[in-house]
Each structure stands twice: as C-alpha cells, then as structure tokens.
Backbone as ProteinMPNN parsed JSONL, in Angstrom:
{"seq_chain_A": "MHRRFDLHRPSNSPSAQRGAAAVEFALILPLLLGLLIGGIDLSLALYDKTVITNASREGARAGIVARNPPLSDAQIRNVVNLYAQTALVSLGTNPAPPTVLIQKGSLSGDPTLQVTVRYTFQGIGLGSLFAILGQPWVLQSSTVMVYE", "coords_chain_A": {"N_chain_A": [[0.826, -1.156, 0.0], [0.543, 2.194, -0.84], [1.723, 5.173, 0.64], [0.269, 8.243, 0.62], [1.394, 11.472, -0.042], [0.55, 14.681, 0.86], [1.25, 17.513, -0.748], [0.414, 20.105, -0.466], [-0.36, 20.582, 2.046], [0.724, 21.941, 5.062], [3.47, 20.847, 7.024], [3.468, 19.662, 10.352], [5.681, 19.343, 11.84], [8.274, 19.929, 14.266], [10.69, 20.972, 13.22], [9.917, 22.201, 10.843], [8.334, 24.236, 11.829], [10.248, 25.728, 13.213], [11.78, 26.593, 11.097], [9.936, 28.236, 9.771], [9.611, 30.224, 11.687], [12.171, 31.341, 11.653], [12.242, 32.448, 9.086], [10.182, 34.337, 9.278], [11.291, 35.99, 11.24], [13.548, 36.929, 9.866], [12.288, 38.472, 7.954], [11.074, 40.519, 9.43], [13.128, 41.698, 10.877], [14.73, 43.819, 9.526], [12.876, 45.943, 9.586], [12.494, 46.328, 12.344], [15.119, 47.033, 13.115], [15.4, 49.395, 11.646], [13.467, 51.019, 12.902], [14.58, 51.134, 15.474], [17.138, 52.371, 15.046], [16.243, 54.747, 13.869], [14.795, 55.839, 16.036], [16.865, 56.246, 17.885], [18.43, 58.098, 16.461], [16.61, 60.243, 16.247], [16.329, 60.919, 18.935], [18.968, 61.739, 19.525], [19.134, 63.937, 17.792], [17.212, 65.657, 18.899], [18.422, 66.12, 21.373], [20.811, 67.415, 20.545], [19.639, 69.668, 19.397], [18.653, 70.925, 21.665], [21.089, 71.525, 22.885], [22.241, 73.39, 21.067], [20.357, 75.385, 21.291], [20.692, 76.201, 23.959], [23.339, 77.031, 23.724], [23.083, 79.246, 22.019], [21.66, 80.913, 23.714], [23.533, 81.275, 25.775], [25.536, 82.657, 24.376], [24.126, 84.983, 23.579], [23.474, 86.035, 26.073], [26.019, 86.535, 27.134], [26.779, 88.524, 25.371], [25.03, 90.684, 25.855], [25.369, 91.639, 28.399], [26.247, 94.35, 30.445], [29.229, 95.764, 29.72], [32.453, 97.271, 29.551], [34.913, 97.504, 27.359], [32.197, 96.36, 25.203], [31.574, 92.863, 24.392], [33.15, 91.493, 21.519], [32.115, 90.327, 18.215], [33.581, 88.033, 17.601], [34.33, 87.139, 20.151], [31.825, 86.498, 21.22], [31.092, 84.426, 19.473], [33.055, 82.614, 20.232], [32.236, 82.002, 22.866], [29.828, 80.661, 22.317], [30.768, 78.502, 20.744], [32.505, 77.199, 22.541], [30.681, 76.297, 24.457], [29.051, 74.592, 22.885], [30.903, 72.781, 21.857], [31.686, 71.062, 23.914], [29.334, 69.748, 24.507], [27.816, 68.76, 22.309], [26.74, 65.815, 20.586], [28.615, 63.624, 18.676], [29.309, 61.059, 17.8], [31.806, 59.764, 17.034], [32.511, 60.816, 14.536], [33.997, 63.668, 12.892], [32.434, 66.372, 13.154], [31.582, 69.464, 11.534], [32.056, 72.567, 13.23], [29.367, 74.396, 14.839], [27.631, 76.96, 13.002], [27.701, 80.369, 13.659], [25.707, 83.156, 13.741], [25.53, 86.634, 14.153], [23.579, 89.373, 15.022], [23.529, 92.66, 15.675], [21.732, 95.219, 17.247], [21.49, 98.783, 17.357], [22.388, 100.713, 20.228], [20.949, 103.033, 20.582], [18.746, 102.858, 18.879], [17.365, 100.09, 18.084], [17.641, 98.114, 20.687], [18.74, 95.378, 20.736], [20.196, 92.08, 20.69], [20.82, 89.474, 18.544], [21.461, 86.088, 18.382], [22.166, 83.478, 16.328], [22.351, 80.04, 15.848], [23.506, 77.471, 13.812], [23.578, 74.058, 13.014], [24.778, 71.166, 11.463], [23.376, 68.142, 11.629], [24.56, 64.828, 12.003], [24.321, 62.12, 12.948], [23.546, 58.524, 13.218], [22.085, 57.123, 11.404], [19.579, 58.242, 10.119], [20.417, 60.949, 9.821], [22.765, 60.631, 8.311], [21.67, 59.433, 6.058], [20.013, 61.483, 5.066], [22.012, 63.342, 4.406], [23.342, 61.994, 2.34], [21.328, 61.976, 0.437], [21.362, 64.585, -0.29], [20.103, 66.49, 1.218], [20.948, 67.73, 3.92], [20.5, 67.384, 7.472], [19.725, 70.066, 9.105], [19.986, 71.758, 12.066], [18.644, 74.497, 13.841], [18.79, 77.343, 15.927], [17.692, 80.3, 17.521], [18.272, 83.196, 19.443], [17.063, 86.118, 20.938], [17.933, 88.952, 22.708], [17.62, 91.767, 24.918], [19.738, 94.571, 25.32], [21.394, 95.267, 28.375]], "CA_chain_A": [[0.0, 0.0, 0.0], [1.327, 3.424, -0.933], [1.287, 6.337, 1.429], [0.114, 9.405, -0.23], [1.844, 12.703, 0.6], [-0.155, 15.88, 0.389], [2.248, 18.568, -0.817], [-0.206, 21.401, -0.184], [-0.64, 20.675, 3.462], [1.972, 22.177, 5.794], [3.87, 19.855, 8.007], [3.393, 20.132, 11.737], [6.882, 18.912, 12.534], [8.963, 21.039, 14.938], [11.711, 21.588, 12.38], [9.23, 23.082, 9.896], [7.905, 25.424, 12.563], [11.446, 26.534, 13.475], [12.14, 27.228, 9.826], [8.975, 29.318, 9.518], [9.926, 31.298, 12.631], [13.394, 31.991, 11.184], [11.883, 33.259, 7.919], [9.422, 35.488, 9.776], [12.233, 36.875, 11.919], [14.369, 37.573, 8.837], [11.47, 39.477, 7.273], [10.716, 41.636, 10.317], [14.339, 42.286, 11.461], [15.087, 45.145, 8.987], [11.916, 46.943, 10.079], [12.798, 46.604, 13.753], [16.383, 47.779, 13.176], [15.115, 50.748, 11.158], [12.781, 51.751, 13.968], [15.534, 51.352, 16.567], [18.123, 53.382, 14.639], [15.497, 56.003, 13.711], [14.508, 56.365, 17.369], [18.122, 56.745, 18.463], [18.788, 59.324, 15.729], [15.687, 61.308, 16.629], [16.699, 61.327, 20.301], [20.22, 62.501, 19.443], [18.848, 65.226, 17.148], [16.528, 66.506, 19.892], [19.429, 66.523, 22.351], [21.67, 68.421, 19.921], [18.828, 70.889, 19.247], [18.657, 71.559, 22.991], [22.433, 72.049, 23.114], [22.47, 74.627, 20.313], [19.474, 76.402, 21.867], [21.374, 76.729, 25.143], [24.543, 77.736, 23.279], [22.679, 80.57, 21.531], [21.306, 81.705, 24.912], [24.783, 81.649, 26.451], [26.187, 83.687, 23.575], [23.352, 86.226, 23.669], [23.609, 86.558, 27.44], [27.369, 87.097, 27.264], [26.884, 89.724, 24.555], [24.193, 91.812, 26.294], [25.748, 92.103, 29.73], [26.905, 95.665, 30.384], [30.684, 95.711, 29.866], [33.152, 98.318, 28.834], [34.151, 97.532, 26.11], [31.329, 95.193, 25.011], [32.205, 91.734, 23.705], [33.15, 91.53, 20.054], [31.441, 89.188, 17.597], [34.461, 86.866, 17.729], [34.243, 86.652, 21.531], [30.507, 85.867, 21.371], [31.201, 83.145, 18.762], [33.878, 81.748, 21.067], [31.39, 81.536, 23.969], [28.894, 79.675, 21.756], [31.502, 77.305, 20.321], [32.988, 76.487, 23.729], [29.538, 75.596, 25.05], [28.601, 73.533, 21.989], [31.981, 71.819, 21.646], [31.73, 70.066, 24.989], [28.048, 69.105, 24.74], [27.211, 68.13, 21.132], [27.036, 64.4, 20.384], [29.069, 63.466, 17.296], [29.436, 59.626, 17.523], [33.046, 59.361, 16.403], [32.858, 61.586, 13.353], [34.45, 65.021, 13.179], [31.503, 67.294, 12.513], [31.966, 70.877, 11.477], [31.471, 73.297, 14.359], [28.163, 75.13, 14.464], [27.769, 78.285, 12.414], [27.117, 81.365, 14.562], [25.398, 84.443, 13.115], [25.25, 87.633, 15.184], [23.001, 90.624, 14.54], [23.459, 93.62, 16.773], [21.006, 96.466, 17.055], [22.19, 99.912, 17.982], [21.884, 101.008, 21.573], [20.009, 104.154, 20.533], [17.542, 102.478, 18.134], [16.865, 98.76, 18.44], [18.654, 97.645, 21.638], [18.706, 93.922, 20.865], [21.258, 91.249, 20.139], [20.298, 88.181, 18.104], [22.478, 85.074, 18.126], [21.593, 82.316, 15.642], [23.298, 78.937, 15.754], [23.106, 76.416, 12.874], [24.424, 72.871, 13.151], [24.394, 70.063, 10.582], [23.32, 66.891, 12.386], [24.988, 63.678, 11.208], [23.667, 60.931, 13.466], [24.046, 57.208, 12.828], [21.267, 56.547, 10.347], [18.775, 59.209, 9.381], [21.221, 62.112, 9.464], [23.648, 60.239, 7.211], [20.823, 59.196, 4.889], [19.63, 62.798, 4.528], [23.199, 63.949, 3.797], [23.574, 61.297, 1.072], [20.281, 62.406, -0.491], [21.58, 65.982, -0.635], [19.333, 67.344, 2.12], [21.449, 67.51, 5.283], [19.586, 67.687, 8.566], [20.279, 71.264, 9.738], [19.287, 72.228, 13.262], [18.872, 75.937, 14.006], [18.178, 77.988, 17.089], [17.969, 81.729, 17.556], [17.925, 83.871, 20.693], [17.098, 87.574, 20.901], [17.917, 89.548, 24.046], [17.738, 93.218, 24.969], [20.921, 95.017, 26.042], [21.181, 95.76, 29.751]], "C_chain_A": [[0.887, 1.241, 0.0], [0.755, 4.472, 0.001], [1.262, 7.53, 0.513], [0.514, 10.653, 0.56], [1.094, 13.867, -0.008], [0.838, 17.035, 0.427], [1.686, 19.933, -0.466], [-0.471, 21.609, 1.297], [0.651, 20.896, 4.232], [2.225, 21.096, 6.827], [3.793, 20.467, 9.4], [4.621, 19.727, 12.525], [7.573, 20.122, 13.17], [10.008, 21.714, 14.067], [11.085, 22.524, 11.35], [8.765, 24.358, 10.588], [9.088, 26.324, 12.897], [11.88, 27.258, 12.206], [11.214, 28.385, 9.502], [9.256, 30.498, 10.445], [11.172, 32.055, 12.181], [13.106, 32.894, 9.989], [11.117, 34.505, 8.358], [10.337, 36.491, 10.47], [13.096, 37.628, 10.91], [13.589, 38.651, 8.093], [11.204, 40.7, 8.138], [11.945, 42.341, 10.89], [14.719, 43.636, 10.848], [14.145, 46.26, 9.462], [12.219, 47.318, 11.527], [14.097, 47.395, 13.901], [16.203, 49.212, 12.688], [14.426, 51.596, 12.209], [13.73, 52.073, 15.123], [16.526, 52.459, 16.216], [17.446, 54.733, 14.443], [15.175, 56.647, 15.054], [15.743, 56.937, 18.044], [18.519, 58.056, 17.793], [17.897, 60.494, 16.122], [16.011, 61.824, 18.033], [17.978, 62.166, 20.3], [19.996, 63.873, 18.809], [18.143, 66.164, 18.122], [17.503, 66.986, 20.963], [20.322, 67.622, 21.779], [20.929, 69.732, 19.699], [18.779, 71.651, 20.583], [20.014, 72.188, 23.275], [22.633, 73.351, 22.349], [21.527, 75.74, 20.771], [20.137, 77.035, 23.088], [22.648, 77.486, 24.763], [24.195, 79.131, 22.754], [22.281, 81.475, 22.698], [22.557, 82.178, 25.645], [25.489, 82.768, 25.696], [25.463, 85.017, 23.659], [23.501, 86.851, 25.052], [24.99, 87.189, 27.639], [27.485, 88.408, 26.501], [26.09, 90.911, 25.058], [24.587, 92.369, 27.648], [26.556, 93.385, 29.592], [28.386, 95.515, 30.721], [31.283, 96.891, 29.126], [34.56, 97.821, 28.552], [33.26, 96.286, 26.002], [32.072, 94.085, 24.253], [32.11, 91.9, 22.187], [32.392, 90.305, 19.517], [32.275, 87.918, 17.74], [34.402, 86.278, 19.138], [32.901, 85.962, 21.791], [30.51, 84.503, 20.677], [32.012, 82.14, 19.597], [33.076, 81.183, 22.239], [30.455, 80.43, 23.477], [29.628, 78.38, 21.413], [32.06, 76.513, 21.497], [31.863, 75.699, 24.386], [29.156, 74.391, 24.189], [29.636, 72.423, 21.848], [31.961, 70.718, 22.691], [30.434, 69.274, 25.103], [27.446, 68.393, 23.536], [27.661, 66.676, 21.006], [27.421, 64.195, 18.926], [29.291, 62.015, 16.884], [30.653, 59.266, 16.668], [33.427, 60.118, 15.15], [33.351, 62.959, 13.785], [33.514, 66.002, 12.494], [32.063, 68.707, 12.481], [31.35, 71.583, 12.684], [30.228, 74.049, 13.903], [28.506, 76.495, 13.866], [27.041, 79.274, 13.321], [26.947, 82.672, 13.806], [24.981, 85.419, 14.206], [24.71, 88.889, 14.518], [22.835, 91.544, 15.737], [22.618, 94.807, 16.351], [21.787, 97.58, 17.718], [21.577, 100.184, 19.349], [20.878, 102.146, 21.56], [18.694, 103.77, 19.85], [16.946, 101.184, 18.65], [17.877, 98.103, 19.377], [18.634, 96.127, 21.839], [19.942, 93.282, 20.248], [20.632, 89.912, 19.782], [21.472, 87.26, 17.775], [21.778, 83.851, 17.548], [22.675, 81.274, 15.473], [22.708, 77.888, 14.814], [24.114, 75.279, 12.983], [23.897, 71.778, 12.238], [24.525, 68.757, 11.35], [23.714, 65.728, 11.486], [24.337, 62.386, 11.672], [24.29, 59.632, 13.001], [23.242, 56.598, 11.688], [20.566, 57.599, 9.519], [19.572, 60.427, 8.949], [22.148, 61.82, 8.302], [22.857, 60.014, 5.931], [20.41, 60.509, 4.245], [20.812, 63.473, 3.83], [23.5, 63.311, 2.446], [22.567, 61.746, 0.022], [20.397, 63.884, -0.86], [20.786, 66.966, 0.21], [19.818, 67.13, 3.551], [20.447, 68.004, 6.324], [20.193, 68.838, 9.357], [19.387, 71.681, 10.897], [19.628, 73.695, 13.453], [18.141, 76.432, 15.241], [18.601, 79.447, 17.126], [17.481, 82.306, 18.878], [18.074, 85.373, 20.511], [17.0, 88.083, 22.332], [18.136, 91.055, 23.925], [18.966, 93.579, 25.802], [20.536, 95.533, 27.43], [21.702, 97.171, 29.887]], "O_chain_A": [[1.86, 1.322, 0.75], [-0.455, 4.647, 0.146], [2.181, 7.752, -0.275], [0.046, 10.871, 1.677], [1.015, 14.014, -1.228], [1.225, 17.489, 1.504], [2.462, 20.848, -0.189], [-0.776, 22.721, 1.728], [1.592, 20.117, 4.078], [1.304, 20.524, 7.411], [4.032, 21.662, 9.579], [4.607, 19.763, 13.755], [7.462, 21.232, 12.65], [10.193, 22.926, 14.169], [11.679, 23.55, 11.019], [8.8, 25.437, 9.997], [8.958, 27.548, 12.871], [12.301, 28.414, 12.258], [11.668, 29.415, 9.005], [9.149, 31.651, 10.027], [11.231, 33.278, 12.31], [13.665, 33.987, 9.889], [11.377, 35.603, 7.864], [10.176, 37.7, 10.306], [13.348, 38.821, 11.073], [14.171, 39.641, 7.65], [11.117, 41.813, 7.618], [11.829, 43.478, 11.349], [15.017, 44.555, 11.611], [14.581, 47.385, 9.707], [12.2, 48.496, 11.886], [14.176, 48.317, 14.712], [16.786, 50.138, 13.25], [14.765, 52.766, 12.387], [13.68, 53.169, 15.683], [16.729, 53.383, 17.004], [18.011, 55.762, 14.812], [15.272, 57.866, 15.196], [15.681, 57.98, 18.695], [18.899, 59.012, 18.468], [18.38, 61.611, 16.308], [15.968, 63.028, 18.282], [18.061, 63.181, 20.991], [20.595, 64.86, 19.236], [18.454, 67.355, 18.16], [17.419, 68.129, 21.411], [20.567, 68.634, 22.434], [21.529, 70.802, 19.803], [18.858, 72.879, 20.607], [20.081, 73.275, 23.848], [23.139, 74.322, 22.912], [21.863, 76.918, 20.651], [20.143, 78.257, 23.235], [22.997, 78.473, 25.41], [24.923, 80.089, 23.011], [22.541, 82.678, 22.664], [22.638, 83.326, 26.081], [25.983, 83.718, 26.305], [26.097, 86.064, 23.793], [23.637, 88.068, 25.175], [25.109, 88.255, 28.244], [28.206, 89.311, 26.927], [26.427, 92.049, 24.731], [24.171, 93.472, 28.004], [27.434, 93.494, 28.735], [28.751, 95.184, 31.849], [30.687, 97.433, 28.196], [35.35, 97.731, 29.492], [33.538, 95.27, 26.64], [33.062, 94.339, 23.567], [31.11, 92.386, 21.659], [32.074, 89.377, 20.261], [31.726, 86.841, 17.976], [34.421, 85.058, 19.303], [32.847, 84.958, 22.501], [29.992, 83.53, 21.224], [31.677, 80.957, 19.65], [33.219, 80.007, 22.571], [30.305, 79.396, 24.129], [29.164, 77.291, 21.75], [32.086, 75.283, 21.455], [32.065, 74.565, 24.821], [28.961, 73.293, 24.709], [29.277, 71.251, 21.732], [32.199, 69.554, 22.369], [30.425, 68.219, 25.738], [26.629, 67.49, 23.72], [28.814, 66.346, 21.284], [26.654, 64.546, 18.029], [29.451, 61.758, 15.691], [30.526, 58.538, 15.684], [34.586, 60.061, 14.738], [33.14, 63.363, 14.929], [33.775, 66.422, 11.367], [32.905, 69.084, 13.296], [30.249, 71.237, 13.111], [30.057, 74.309, 12.712], [29.532, 77.094, 14.186], [25.895, 79.04, 13.706], [27.915, 83.233, 13.292], [24.18, 85.082, 15.078], [25.303, 89.408, 13.572], [22.102, 91.247, 16.68], [22.766, 95.334, 15.248], [22.653, 97.327, 18.555], [20.399, 99.916, 19.585], [20.028, 102.218, 22.448], [17.64, 104.299, 20.202], [16.112, 101.193, 19.555], [18.886, 97.58, 18.904], [18.524, 95.645, 22.966], [20.626, 93.866, 19.408], [19.986, 89.284, 20.62], [22.356, 87.61, 16.993], [20.909, 83.259, 18.188], [23.778, 81.573, 15.014], [21.565, 77.464, 14.984], [25.324, 75.497, 13.037], [22.699, 71.493, 12.237], [25.627, 68.318, 11.679], [23.263, 65.643, 10.344], [23.843, 61.623, 10.841], [25.398, 59.611, 12.466], [23.695, 55.636, 11.068], [20.911, 57.824, 8.36], [19.419, 60.893, 7.82], [22.31, 62.649, 7.407], [23.316, 60.363, 4.844], [20.45, 60.644, 3.022], [20.641, 64.102, 2.786], [23.874, 64.009, 1.504], [22.911, 61.883, -1.152], [19.608, 64.38, -1.664], [20.802, 68.165, -0.067], [19.167, 66.421, 4.319], [19.66, 68.918, 6.076], [21.076, 68.621, 10.187], [18.192, 71.924, 10.727], [20.773, 74.099, 13.249], [17.032, 75.998, 15.552], [19.74, 79.781, 16.799], [16.41, 81.948, 19.369], [19.085, 85.847, 19.993], [16.099, 87.697, 23.078], [18.746, 91.545, 22.974], [19.215, 92.983, 26.85], [19.488, 96.152, 27.616], [21.616, 97.759, 30.965]]}, "name": "protein", "num_of_chains": 1, "seq": "MHRRFDLHRPSNSPSAQRGAAAVEFALILPLLLGLLIGGIDLSLALYDKTVITNASREGARAGIVARNPPLSDAQIRNVVNLYAQTALVSLGTNPAPPTVLIQKGSLSGDPTLQVTVRYTFQGIGLGSLFAILGQPWVLQSSTVMVYE"}
C-alpha cells in the first residue's frame, strides 16, 4: 500500500515550525532595526537641538551684559563654540562646528542682540541618509535679548 503525501498541506513537525519562525524573523528584522536606529537618531537630534538652543542663549547673554568695552562678535562666537563643543554628540565623526550668526542692534535704536546657531546633524542613520540624499539635517536655534 502506498502512502500518499499531500504537498499542499503544511507539516506540523517542529523543524518546519522553526524554519517558519526563522523566515518570519528575517522578514521583520530590517523593520525593527530601522525603527531602533530612527529612534536613536531622533533622540540625538533633539538633544543636539537643545544644546544649540542653550549655546545661543549663552552667547546672547554674554553679549548683552553691560561691559566696557562690550564683547566683540568673535568673543561671542567663542562663547557659543565652547559651550557647543563640549556638549554636542558626534558619535566618532568630526563634525563641522556650528555656524554662529550675530546681529546687533544699535543702543540708541533697536537695543537687541540676536544670536543664531546652525548645526548640521549627522547621526548614525537618518542624518547620514539625509546627507547622502543631498538634504542635510540642519538644526537651528535663535535667541534675541535686549541690552542691559
């Protein structure tokens, strides 16, 4: 008597189930890794955004304090870069330092100082992907303060 094998019916053997689990894992692993790396990159970008926000505040505060003579633009940039240099997360790469733009109002007219900090985020996944696509991930923060 011949045993008839049904090729359309899945086997219930443990080895077949282990093989199916391995295939399912291989299909879902890239999605899980993408979510993990994306979450890490987003967290690092938010942290770096906070750092450049605080760096712009430090620079603006240093520039508005009543001094004789007042700080020069180079000294304000130095304050911002010193703050950012120690706090920005770069993950082993050598990123360019943040760009610092300073706009001073006159003391008689518009008595404000604006410090804008721009930083190109690199990250480990999304930041690098954006840079490859020609759209780098640029973080920017601006602080305006009135002279004392």
